[in-house]
C-alpha positions as a Markdown table, in Angstrom:
| # | Residue | x | y | z |
|---|---|---|---|---|
| 1 | Met | -13.5 | -15.4 | 12.4 |
| 2 | Ile | -11.2 | -12.4 | 13.0 |
| 3 | Asp | -8.7 | -11.0 | 10.6 |
| 4 | Gln | -7.8 | -7.3 | 11.5 |
| 5 | Asp | -5.2 | -4.6 | 12.1 |
| 6 | Thr | -5.3 | -3.8 | 15.7 |
| 7 | Lys | -3.2 | -3.1 | 18.8 |
| 8 | Val | -0.9 | -6.1 | 19.8 |
| 9 | Gly | 0.4 | -5.5 | 23.2 |
| 10 | Asp | 1.4 | -1.9 | 23.3 |
| 11 | Gly | 2.2 | -1.6 | 19.5 |
| 12 | Pro | 0.4 | -1.8 | 16.3 |
| 13 | Gly | 0.0 | -5.2 | 14.7 |
| 14 | His | -2.4 | -7.7 | 13.2 |
| 15 | Leu | -4.6 | -10.2 | 14.8 |
| 16 | Ser | -6.2 | -13.3 | 13.1 |
| 17 | Lys | -8.3 | -16.1 | 14.7 |
| 18 | Phe | -8.9 | -19.2 | 12.6 |
| 19 | Arg | -10.9 | -22.4 | 12.6 |
| 20 | Val | -8.5 | -25.0 | 11.1 |
| 21 | Arg | -10.0 | -28.4 | 9.9 |
| 22 | Asn | -7.3 | -30.9 | 9.0 |
| 23 | Thr | -9.7 | -33.9 | 8.8 |
| 24 | Glu | -13.2 | -34.5 | 9.8 |
| 25 | Glu | -11.9 | -35.6 | 13.3 |
| 26 | Arg | -9.3 | -32.8 | 13.7 |
| 27 | Glu | -10.4 | -29.2 | 14.2 |
| 28 | Arg | -8.2 | -26.5 | 15.8 |
| 29 | Phe | -8.5 | -23.0 | 17.0 |
| 30 | Leu | -5.6 | -20.8 | 15.9 |
| 31 | Val | -4.8 | -17.4 | 17.1 |
| 32 | Ala | -1.9 | -15.3 | 15.3 |
| 33 | Ala | -0.8 | -12.0 | 16.6 |
| 34 | Val | 1.8 | -10.3 | 14.2 |
| 35 | Leu | 4.0 | -7.3 | 14.9 |
| 36 | Asn | 6.3 | -5.8 | 12.2 |
| 37 | Arg | 9.4 | -4.6 | 13.9 |
| 38 | Pro | 12.6 | -3.0 | 12.5 |
| 39 | Glu | 14.6 | -6.2 | 13.6 |
| 40 | Gly | 12.0 | -8.6 | 11.9 |
| 41 | Val | 8.5 | -9.8 | 12.2 |
| 42 | Leu | 7.3 | -11.1 | 15.7 |
| 43 | Val | 4.5 | -13.7 | 15.6 |
| 44 | Leu | 2.7 | -15.0 | 18.6 |
| 45 | Val | 0.7 | -18.2 | 17.9 |
| 46 | Gly | -1.9 | -19.9 | 20.2 |
| 47 | Asp | -3.3 | -23.4 | 19.1 |
| 48 | Cys | -5.8 | -25.6 | 20.9 |
| 49 | Leu | -8.6 | -28.0 | 20.2 |
| 50 | Trp | -11.6 | -26.4 | 18.5 |
| 51 | Asp | -13.9 | -27.6 | 21.4 |
| 52 | Arg | -11.7 | -25.8 | 23.9 |
| 53 | Arg | -11.5 | -22.5 | 22.0 |
| 54 | Asp | -13.6 | -20.5 | 24.5 |
| 55 | Phe | -11.4 | -21.4 | 27.5 |
| 56 | Trp | -8.1 | -20.9 | 25.6 |
| 57 | Asp | -9.3 | -17.7 | 23.9 |
| 58 | Gln | -9.6 | -16.2 | 27.4 |
| 59 | Glu | -6.0 | -17.2 | 28.1 |
| 60 | Phe | -4.6 | -16.1 | 24.7 |
| 61 | Thr | -6.1 | -12.6 | 24.8 |
| 62 | Pro | -4.4 | -11.4 | 28.1 |
| 63 | Leu | -1.1 | -12.8 | 27.0 |
| 64 | Ile | -1.2 | -11.0 | 23.7 |
| 65 | Asp | -2.5 | -7.8 | 25.3 |
| 66 | Ser | 0.4 | -7.9 | 27.9 |
| 67 | Leu | 3.2 | -7.8 | 25.3 |
| 68 | Lys | 5.7 | -4.9 | 25.6 |
| 69 | Val | 7.6 | -3.8 | 22.6 |
| 70 | Arg | 10.8 | -2.1 | 23.0 |
Protein backbone atom coordinates (compact mmCIF):
# COMPACT_ATOMS: atom_id res chain seq x y z
CA MET A 1 0.00 0.00 0.00
CA ILE A 2 1.85 3.13 1.21
CA ASP A 3 5.24 3.22 2.90
CA GLN A 4 7.03 6.55 2.57
CA ASP A 5 8.79 9.42 4.27
CA THR A 6 6.41 12.36 4.30
CA LYS A 7 5.13 15.21 6.41
CA VAL A 8 3.24 14.03 9.49
CA GLY A 9 1.36 16.98 10.91
CA ASP A 10 3.75 19.90 10.79
CA GLY A 11 6.93 17.81 11.01
CA PRO A 12 8.91 15.30 8.96
CA GLY A 13 7.93 11.70 9.52
CA HIS A 14 7.01 8.40 7.95
CA LEU A 15 3.60 7.08 6.92
CA SER A 16 2.67 3.45 6.31
CA LYS A 17 -0.67 1.92 5.38
CA PHE A 18 -1.06 -1.84 5.55
CA ARG A 19 -3.50 -4.62 4.81
CA VAL A 20 -3.14 -7.07 7.70
CA ARG A 21 -4.63 -10.54 7.36
CA ASN A 22 -4.62 -12.56 10.59
CA THR A 23 -6.89 -15.32 9.28
CA GLU A 24 -9.06 -15.84 6.22
CA GLU A 25 -11.94 -14.20 8.09
CA ARG A 26 -9.97 -11.38 9.77
CA GLU A 27 -8.54 -8.55 7.66
CA ARG A 28 -7.60 -5.14 9.03
CA PHE A 29 -6.54 -1.76 7.63
CA LEU A 30 -3.67 -0.26 9.63
CA VAL A 31 -2.25 3.25 9.36
CA ALA A 32 0.97 4.13 11.21
CA ALA A 33 2.39 7.67 11.28
CA VAL A 34 5.82 7.92 12.90
CA LEU A 35 7.78 10.97 14.07
CA ASN A 36 11.30 10.78 15.44
CA ARG A 37 11.50 13.39 18.22
CA PRO A 38 14.40 14.31 20.51
CA GLU A 39 12.33 13.07 23.48
CA GLY A 40 11.53 9.77 21.76
CA VAL A 41 9.50 8.28 18.95
CA LEU A 42 5.87 9.29 18.54
CA VAL A 43 3.62 6.79 16.76
CA LEU A 44 -0.01 7.38 15.78
CA VAL A 45 -1.89 4.21 14.86
CA GLY A 46 -5.27 3.86 13.19
CA ASP A 47 -6.88 0.43 12.89
CA CYS A 48 -10.19 -0.73 11.43
CA LEU A 49 -11.88 -3.53 9.53
CA TRP A 50 -10.56 -3.85 5.97
CA ASP A 51 -14.08 -3.46 4.58
CA ARG A 52 -14.38 -0.04 6.30
CA ARG A 53 -10.96 1.28 5.16
CA ASP A 54 -12.34 3.91 2.75
CA PHE A 55 -14.40 5.53 5.47
CA TRP A 56 -11.72 5.36 8.16
CA ASP A 57 -8.85 6.48 5.91
CA GLN A 58 -10.81 9.71 5.40
CA GLU A 59 -11.01 10.06 9.20
CA PHE A 60 -7.38 9.10 9.97
CA THR A 61 -5.82 11.44 7.38
CA PRO A 62 -7.08 14.77 8.80
CA LEU A 63 -6.19 13.62 12.30
CA ILE A 64 -2.61 12.86 11.26
CA ASP A 65 -2.39 16.11 9.26
CA SER A 66 -3.55 18.17 12.26
CA LEU A 67 -0.69 17.05 14.54
CA LYS A 68 1.32 19.99 15.89
CA VAL A 69 4.83 19.15 17.03
CA ARG A 70 6.61 21.35 19.57
